[in-house]
C-alpha positions, -999 to 999 in steps of 0.1 A, spaced: 8 -587 497 -5 -553 512 26 -528 516 26 -532 553 26 -568 563 21 -558 599 -17 -546 592 -33 -578 599 -68 -565 586 -51 -556 552 -34 -590 549 -68 -607 557 -86 -592 531 -59 -599 506 -61 -634 516 -98 -636 511 -95 -617 473 -70 -643 464 -89 -669 478 -120 -658 460 -99 -654 429 -89 -688 428 -126 -703 434 -135 -682 407 -107 -696 385 -118 -732 392 -155 -726 387 -167 -728 422 -193 -709 434 -184 -677 457 -216 -667 470 -250 -685 483 -268 -673 452 -242 -687 428 -244 -720 447 -282 -719 443 -295 -710 474 -326 -686 475 -333 -657 501 -367 -676 510 -344 -703 522 -329 -683 550 -356 -689 575 -354 -728 571 -317 -724 573 -320 -706 607 -343 -730 620 -321 -759 612 -291 -741 627 -311 -734 660 -322 -766 660 -285 -784 659 -268 -755 676 -292 -736 700 -294 -699 701 -257 -692 710 -232 -701 681 -196 -698 674 -164 -705 693 -141 -678 683 -167 -652 691 -204 -659 700 -228 -652 678 -269 -648 680 -293 -665 653 -295 -625 641 -260 -624 634 -261 -657 615 -290 -642 593 -267 -612 583 -240 -635 578 -263 -654 553 -274 -620 536 -239 -609 530 -228 -643 516 -259 -644 491 -246 -615 473 
């Protein structure tokens, strides 16, 4: 745990790292690339996302398709 338990971002980052470590430990892919996705799949994924959800995505924070593209790119590596 981070030394400052009141630092919500540090606590969240620590939780993410621990979850990622667990996934690696059990042999689960942690990136889209490891899961077999290809960057050339992104346009089709975005098209399907738009078809299913429209142009505005998310419930906690409203996102656009351009945001979804950035998330896919970050999750690929």
